[in-house]
N, C-alpha and C positions, 0 to 999 in steps of 0.2 A: 825380685829376688832371684838370684842365680841358683842353679842346682848342679849337683855332681853325681856321677855314676860311680858306684862302688861294686866290687866283685867279691862275693862270699861263696863258700861251699854250700851246696844244696842242703846238706844236713843242718848246717848252721842257720840257713834261711828258714827251714821248717821249724827249728827250735825257737827262733825269734818270732815267727808267725804264731806259734802256739801260746806265747806269753803276751803278745801285743793285743791291745783292746780291739774288738771287732770293728768299731767305728773310728779307729785311730789310724792315722797315716804313719808310715815308717818315720817320717821326719819328726812328727810329734812324739812318737814312741822313743826315738833316740834322744830327743831333747829331754824327755822325762827321765830317761836313764842317766843322762849326764848330770841333771840337777840332783837326782837322788844320790848319785855317786859323791857329789860334793858334800852332802849331808853325812855320808858314811865317813869321809875323811875328817869332818869336824868331830864326829863321835870318837874316832880313833885318837884324836888329839886330847880328848877329855878322858880317855881310858885311865883308870886308876885314881881319878880325882873325886869319884863319887863312891860312897860306901853303900853297898846294896845289902839290905837286911835279909830279904828272902828272894834269892836268885831264881828259884823254880817258879814262883808266882810271876815274877817279872818276865821270864822267858815265855810263859804261857800267855800272858797278856800281849806280848809282842807278836807271838804266833797268830793269835786271834785277830789282831789288827792287820797283819799282813794278808790274812785270808779275806778280811773285809775289803781291803784296798784292791786285791786281785779281782774279786767278784764284782765290785762296784765299777771297775774300769772296763769290764767286758760288755 
């Protein structure tokens, strides 16, 4: 597998480092971000096609799930 070098600002590097899993390489981290991004695009396509009865409960459940994912990946 080939590799590429990229240049980013130091503040961006530290921001990415703070959200990357401690046992995760940057390559794996970026791959995860890209895969996650495609899911966001799919959700945007579905926007408006689902009727949500209780938006507050849904948002709270999503927030809790995000916290689980962040802490599990560290």
